[in-house]
N, C-alpha and C positions, 0 to 999 in steps of 0.2 A: 915535366917525360918526355924522360927521350925513348929511343926504340929499343935498346936495352929493356928499360922495365917494360916494356908493352907485352916483350917476347920469351918476357925471364917465368917458368912457369913454377917455382919457388911460391910458395904462401893460395896460391888457388886449386877451387877442389874440383877436383878430378873427375867428376860425376858430372859438375854445371860442364865443362870445356867439353863430358864423351856427348851433353845433351844437344849443346850449340853444334857438335863436326855432327852428330845424327841428320838435324836440323838442318842444318845448309846441305846433306846431303840426298833428302826426300824433299825439300823446297824443289831444291835444282833439275829434281830428277821428275818433277813433276811439271813444270814447265819445261826444258823441253823434251818430255814428251808430248805435253798437251800443244805446243809448236807444230814435231812435227803432225801433230793428226790435224790439227788447221793446214799444213800446206801440204797435205794428201788430197783431203776436199777440195781445195781452190788455192791452187799454186800460182791462183795471179798477185797475191796479194802479201810480196813476198817483203817488201819495206814495212812495213803493219807489225808483220811479225817478229824479225828483228826485231821496231822499237816493242814489240811485246816483250820479249828475250832481256832486253833490258832494263825498262821494267822491273821484270820479278823477279830476275834475281837478287835486280837490285834490293823489291825487296825482303823478302826474300835473307839476304844475309842481314838488311837493316835493321828486321823484328827479332832475328835473332838475339841479334847484341843485345841490341836494347831489353827481350825476354829475360834471359838469362842474363845476361849480368843484373837486372834490377833482382833477381830473383838471388842472385848469393848474397848479394850485399856486405862485400869483403874489397870498395869501392875496386874494385880491378874490371870495371866495365868492358873496357876500352881492350883488355885482352883476350875475356871472352871473343869481341867482338875479329878481334882480328883474326885472331887464331882457329874464330870459329869459320869465321869466308874461307878460311887456304880447305873446306874440303871443299866446298865450289868452286872454288878458280881452279883446283885438282882436277877437278868433273866434269867439269867446261872445256881445262884447257885437252882431259886427252879422249875427250866425245868430239867434243868441236874441233879439234885442228888439222884432223882426219881430213876435212872432208868442206871445212869451209876457211881452213887462213887466215887470217888477221883478223874473225871473226871473232877467234875462241882465246885470244890473248885480249881483246878489249872486253869480253864477259869475266876474264878473269881478273884483270880490271877490277871493273866496273863493280864483282861479288864485294873484292877489298877494301873496296868505297863505300858500301856497303854499310860493312861492318863495325870499319871506321867509325860512322853519321851514326852505326846503333848503338857501340860501345863507348862512345862520349858523352848520347841524351841518357843515356845506361844508367847517368851520375846523379845523387840528386843533387837537387835546387838546395843554394844556406840560405839560411832565414835570412831575411833584413832588418836591420834595426830600423827603426823610423822614430 
């Protein structure tokens, strides 16, 4: 499967794609808001909060790609995962880059990587003949 096949919108379920986009927007918003809350509560733990941001956004994108790729059942899970993670990447670029610089770009890359991995995990395993 090449990059054109991943980004092609023909043959995908629009509702599942909209759900994946919404899942990623909601999850990324929750991760960013909880990070800000913890940063205001105890500002000395910035390294742990960056780790929380990376893991949280990766897991949000991974579960979005996995869940909605499986629900669609049209063997296009990678498309749902990658396109859905673009919402998370855009939100992190829009909110974090003006204040954090390179951190927002890293979060965008991590969210697309999570969507890619979730999309790959959504494919059904082939049955083996023994």
